[in-house]
mmCIF file of the C-alpha atoms, coordinates in Angstrom:
data_MODEL
# 
_entry.id   MODEL 
# 
loop_
_atom_site.group_PDB 
_atom_site.id 
_atom_site.type_symbol 
_atom_site.label_atom_id 
_atom_site.label_alt_id 
_atom_site.label_comp_id 
_atom_site.label_asym_id 
_atom_site.label_entity_id 
_atom_site.label_seq_id 
_atom_site.pdbx_PDB_ins_code 
_atom_site.Cartn_x 
_atom_site.Cartn_y 
_atom_site.Cartn_z 
_atom_site.occupancy 
_atom_site.B_iso_or_equiv 
_atom_site.pdbx_formal_charge 
_atom_site.auth_seq_id 
_atom_site.auth_comp_id 
_atom_site.auth_asym_id 
_atom_site.auth_atom_id 
_atom_site.pdbx_PDB_model_num 
ATOM 1   C CA . UNK A 1 1   ? 105.898 81.886  124.347 1.00 0.00 ? 1   UNK A CA 1 
ATOM 2   C CA . UNK A 1 2   ? 107.889 81.950  121.091 1.00 0.00 ? 2   UNK A CA 1 
ATOM 3   C CA . UNK A 1 3   ? 108.056 85.747  121.189 1.00 0.00 ? 3   UNK A CA 1 
ATOM 4   C CA . UNK A 1 4   ? 109.360 85.677  124.751 1.00 0.00 ? 4   UNK A CA 1 
ATOM 5   C CA . UNK A 1 5   ? 112.080 83.196  123.789 1.00 0.00 ? 5   UNK A CA 1 
ATOM 6   C CA . UNK A 1 6   ? 113.060 85.275  120.760 1.00 0.00 ? 6   UNK A CA 1 
ATOM 7   C CA . UNK A 1 7   ? 113.318 88.412  122.901 1.00 0.00 ? 7   UNK A CA 1 
ATOM 8   C CA . UNK A 1 8   ? 115.385 86.557  125.513 1.00 0.00 ? 8   UNK A CA 1 
ATOM 9   C CA . UNK A 1 9   ? 117.720 85.182  122.827 1.00 0.00 ? 9   UNK A CA 1 
ATOM 10  C CA . UNK A 1 10  ? 118.172 88.668  121.359 1.00 0.00 ? 10  UNK A CA 1 
ATOM 11  C CA . UNK A 1 11  ? 118.919 90.098  124.815 1.00 0.00 ? 11  UNK A CA 1 
ATOM 12  C CA . UNK A 1 12  ? 121.569 87.431  125.452 1.00 0.00 ? 12  UNK A CA 1 
ATOM 13  C CA . UNK A 1 13  ? 123.211 88.018  122.068 1.00 0.00 ? 13  UNK A CA 1 
ATOM 14  C CA . UNK A 1 14  ? 123.217 91.774  122.576 1.00 0.00 ? 14  UNK A CA 1 
ATOM 15  C CA . UNK A 1 15  ? 124.659 91.499  126.085 1.00 0.00 ? 15  UNK A CA 1 
ATOM 16  C CA . UNK A 1 16  ? 127.414 89.105  124.966 1.00 0.00 ? 16  UNK A CA 1 
ATOM 17  C CA . UNK A 1 17  ? 129.147 91.709  122.792 1.00 0.00 ? 17  UNK A CA 1 
ATOM 18  C CA . UNK A 1 18  ? 130.360 94.590  124.991 1.00 0.00 ? 18  UNK A CA 1 
ATOM 19  C CA . UNK A 1 19  ? 130.861 97.907  123.280 1.00 0.00 ? 19  UNK A CA 1 
ATOM 20  C CA . UNK A 1 20  ? 134.589 98.596  123.020 1.00 0.00 ? 20  UNK A CA 1 
ATOM 21  C CA . UNK A 1 21  ? 135.996 101.367 125.183 1.00 0.00 ? 21  UNK A CA 1 
ATOM 22  C CA . UNK A 1 22  ? 138.477 102.121 122.397 1.00 0.00 ? 22  UNK A CA 1 
ATOM 23  C CA . UNK A 1 23  ? 138.804 101.281 118.704 1.00 0.00 ? 23  UNK A CA 1 
ATOM 24  C CA . UNK A 1 24  ? 142.346 101.181 117.333 1.00 0.00 ? 24  UNK A CA 1 
ATOM 25  C CA . UNK A 1 25  ? 142.701 101.250 113.556 1.00 0.00 ? 25  UNK A CA 1 
ATOM 26  C CA . UNK A 1 26  ? 145.574 99.522  111.792 1.00 0.00 ? 26  UNK A CA 1 
ATOM 27  C CA . UNK A 1 27  ? 146.013 101.927 108.920 1.00 0.00 ? 27  UNK A CA 1 
ATOM 28  C CA . UNK A 1 28  ? 148.924 103.068 106.748 1.00 0.00 ? 28  UNK A CA 1 
ATOM 29  C CA . UNK A 1 29  ? 151.144 100.539 108.557 1.00 0.00 ? 29  UNK A CA 1 
ATOM 30  C CA . UNK A 1 30  ? 150.548 102.151 111.958 1.00 0.00 ? 30  UNK A CA 1 
ATOM 31  C CA . UNK A 1 31  ? 148.326 101.867 115.018 1.00 0.00 ? 31  UNK A CA 1 
ATOM 32  C CA . UNK A 1 32  ? 145.897 104.790 115.227 1.00 0.00 ? 32  UNK A CA 1 
ATOM 33  C CA . UNK A 1 33  ? 145.973 106.081 117.874 1.00 0.00 ? 33  UNK A CA 1 
ATOM 34  C CA . UNK A 1 34  ? 149.605 105.139 118.448 1.00 0.00 ? 34  UNK A CA 1 
ATOM 35  C CA . UNK A 1 35  ? 149.109 105.314 122.217 1.00 0.00 ? 35  UNK A CA 1 
ATOM 36  C CA . UNK A 1 36  ? 146.091 105.364 124.501 1.00 0.00 ? 36  UNK A CA 1 
ATOM 37  C CA . UNK A 1 37  ? 144.963 104.698 128.054 1.00 0.00 ? 37  UNK A CA 1 
ATOM 38  C CA . UNK A 1 38  ? 142.072 102.420 129.072 1.00 0.00 ? 38  UNK A CA 1 
ATOM 39  C CA . UNK A 1 39  ? 140.830 100.940 132.346 1.00 0.00 ? 39  UNK A CA 1 
ATOM 40  C CA . UNK A 1 40  ? 141.098 97.389  133.644 1.00 0.00 ? 40  UNK A CA 1 
ATOM 41  C CA . UNK A 1 41  ? 138.086 95.507  132.295 1.00 0.00 ? 41  UNK A CA 1 
ATOM 42  C CA . UNK A 1 42  ? 137.849 97.629  129.142 1.00 0.00 ? 42  UNK A CA 1 
ATOM 43  C CA . UNK A 1 43  ? 137.608 95.977  125.745 1.00 0.00 ? 43  UNK A CA 1 
ATOM 44  C CA . UNK A 1 44  ? 139.696 97.362  122.893 1.00 0.00 ? 44  UNK A CA 1 
ATOM 45  C CA . UNK A 1 45  ? 138.773 96.581  119.300 1.00 0.00 ? 45  UNK A CA 1 
ATOM 46  C CA . UNK A 1 46  ? 141.501 96.534  116.650 1.00 0.00 ? 46  UNK A CA 1 
ATOM 47  C CA . UNK A 1 47  ? 140.376 97.016  113.031 1.00 0.00 ? 47  UNK A CA 1 
ATOM 48  C CA . UNK A 1 48  ? 142.622 96.383  110.022 1.00 0.00 ? 48  UNK A CA 1 
ATOM 49  C CA . UNK A 1 49  ? 141.967 99.137  107.484 1.00 0.00 ? 49  UNK A CA 1 
ATOM 50  C CA . UNK A 1 50  ? 144.981 98.244  105.319 1.00 0.00 ? 50  UNK A CA 1 
ATOM 51  C CA . UNK A 1 51  ? 144.939 95.984  102.269 1.00 0.00 ? 51  UNK A CA 1 
ATOM 52  C CA . UNK A 1 52  ? 147.659 93.882  103.926 1.00 0.00 ? 52  UNK A CA 1 
ATOM 53  C CA . UNK A 1 53  ? 147.380 91.446  106.827 1.00 0.00 ? 53  UNK A CA 1 
ATOM 54  C CA . UNK A 1 54  ? 148.554 92.583  110.254 1.00 0.00 ? 54  UNK A CA 1 
ATOM 55  C CA . UNK A 1 55  ? 148.731 91.211  113.786 1.00 0.00 ? 55  UNK A CA 1 
ATOM 56  C CA . UNK A 1 56  ? 148.182 92.873  117.128 1.00 0.00 ? 56  UNK A CA 1 
ATOM 57  C CA . UNK A 1 57  ? 150.867 91.340  119.299 1.00 0.00 ? 57  UNK A CA 1 
ATOM 58  C CA . UNK A 1 58  ? 151.979 92.337  122.786 1.00 0.00 ? 58  UNK A CA 1 
ATOM 59  C CA . UNK A 1 59  ? 155.762 92.348  122.908 1.00 0.00 ? 59  UNK A CA 1 
ATOM 60  C CA . UNK A 1 60  ? 155.453 90.768  126.384 1.00 0.00 ? 60  UNK A CA 1 
ATOM 61  C CA . UNK A 1 61  ? 153.579 87.805  124.907 1.00 0.00 ? 61  UNK A CA 1 
ATOM 62  C CA . UNK A 1 62  ? 150.409 88.670  126.881 1.00 0.00 ? 62  UNK A CA 1 
ATOM 63  C CA . UNK A 1 63  ? 148.226 88.399  123.757 1.00 0.00 ? 63  UNK A CA 1 
ATOM 64  C CA . UNK A 1 64  ? 148.335 87.927  119.991 1.00 0.00 ? 64  UNK A CA 1 
ATOM 65  C CA . UNK A 1 65  ? 145.480 88.436  117.566 1.00 0.00 ? 65  UNK A CA 1 
ATOM 66  C CA . UNK A 1 66  ? 146.855 86.102  114.958 1.00 0.00 ? 66  UNK A CA 1 
ATOM 67  C CA . UNK A 1 67  ? 146.399 87.089  111.324 1.00 0.00 ? 67  UNK A CA 1 
ATOM 68  C CA . UNK A 1 68  ? 143.998 89.986  110.683 1.00 0.00 ? 68  UNK A CA 1 
ATOM 69  C CA . UNK A 1 69  ? 143.134 90.286  107.018 1.00 0.00 ? 69  UNK A CA 1 
ATOM 70  C CA . UNK A 1 70  ? 141.778 93.466  105.428 1.00 0.00 ? 70  UNK A CA 1 
ATOM 71  C CA . UNK A 1 71  ? 138.567 94.718  107.106 1.00 0.00 ? 71  UNK A CA 1 
ATOM 72  C CA . UNK A 1 72  ? 138.819 92.133  109.895 1.00 0.00 ? 72  UNK A CA 1 
ATOM 73  C CA . UNK A 1 73  ? 138.731 93.051  113.553 1.00 0.00 ? 73  UNK A CA 1 
ATOM 74  C CA . UNK A 1 74  ? 139.793 91.524  116.836 1.00 0.00 ? 74  UNK A CA 1 
ATOM 75  C CA . UNK A 1 75  ? 138.899 92.512  120.380 1.00 0.00 ? 75  UNK A CA 1 
ATOM 76  C CA . UNK A 1 76  ? 140.721 92.026  123.655 1.00 0.00 ? 76  UNK A CA 1 
ATOM 77  C CA . UNK A 1 77  ? 139.522 92.704  127.190 1.00 0.00 ? 77  UNK A CA 1 
ATOM 78  C CA . UNK A 1 78  ? 142.304 93.877  129.490 1.00 0.00 ? 78  UNK A CA 1 
ATOM 79  C CA . UNK A 1 79  ? 142.171 92.189  132.886 1.00 0.00 ? 79  UNK A CA 1 
ATOM 80  C CA . UNK A 1 80  ? 145.484 93.460  134.322 1.00 0.00 ? 80  UNK A CA 1 
ATOM 81  C CA . UNK A 1 81  ? 146.877 96.953  134.740 1.00 0.00 ? 81  UNK A CA 1 
ATOM 82  C CA . UNK A 1 82  ? 150.137 97.677  132.976 1.00 0.00 ? 82  UNK A CA 1 
ATOM 83  C CA . UNK A 1 83  ? 151.791 99.094  129.920 1.00 0.00 ? 83  UNK A CA 1 
ATOM 84  C CA . UNK A 1 84  ? 151.474 97.002  126.785 1.00 0.00 ? 84  UNK A CA 1 
ATOM 85  C CA . UNK A 1 85  ? 153.852 97.576  123.879 1.00 0.00 ? 85  UNK A CA 1 
ATOM 86  C CA . UNK A 1 86  ? 152.099 96.571  120.646 1.00 0.00 ? 86  UNK A CA 1 
ATOM 87  C CA . UNK A 1 87  ? 153.590 95.454  117.379 1.00 0.00 ? 87  UNK A CA 1 
ATOM 88  C CA . UNK A 1 88  ? 152.708 93.739  114.125 1.00 0.00 ? 88  UNK A CA 1 
ATOM 89  C CA . UNK A 1 89  ? 154.748 90.572  113.631 1.00 0.00 ? 89  UNK A CA 1 
ATOM 90  C CA . UNK A 1 90  ? 154.615 91.046  109.846 1.00 0.00 ? 90  UNK A CA 1 
ATOM 91  C CA . UNK A 1 91  ? 155.750 94.682  110.003 1.00 0.00 ? 91  UNK A CA 1 
ATOM 92  C CA . UNK A 1 92  ? 158.151 95.134  112.980 1.00 0.00 ? 92  UNK A CA 1 
ATOM 93  C CA . UNK A 1 93  ? 158.300 98.927  112.522 1.00 0.00 ? 93  UNK A CA 1 
ATOM 94  C CA . UNK A 1 94  ? 154.555 99.097  113.211 1.00 0.00 ? 94  UNK A CA 1 
ATOM 95  C CA . UNK A 1 95  ? 154.342 99.829  116.946 1.00 0.00 ? 95  UNK A CA 1 
ATOM 96  C CA . UNK A 1 96  ? 151.879 101.166 119.483 1.00 0.00 ? 96  UNK A CA 1 
ATOM 97  C CA . UNK A 1 97  ? 151.398 101.462 123.237 1.00 0.00 ? 97  UNK A CA 1 
ATOM 98  C CA . UNK A 1 98  ? 148.416 100.859 125.514 1.00 0.00 ? 98  UNK A CA 1 
ATOM 99  C CA . UNK A 1 99  ? 148.366 101.817 129.171 1.00 0.00 ? 99  UNK A CA 1 
ATOM 100 C CA . UNK A 1 100 ? 145.818 99.990  131.318 1.00 0.00 ? 100 UNK A CA 1 
ATOM 101 C CA . UNK A 1 101 ? 144.961 101.552 134.710 1.00 0.00 ? 101 UNK A CA 1 
# 
């Protein structure tokens, strides 16, 4: 019985974390890739590779990661189609674009 519960718990934990459709790296004060296209329902993971904090903020206000320190990541699942202009609130010249179809 304990083994069955442990297997069920592991299955739930594994299922709860969807594999991202795209990983965007925040590196050298830029989004890499700078632009990409994903589908509605896709999850995008943003990883800060810089030694400085960044944010992943939609200029439309649709989402904001908050502070991402070095080696931290944040994921967002896109539920609506559209074009999302990205920026870092700390570094306004750091911009990207995601198209969701």
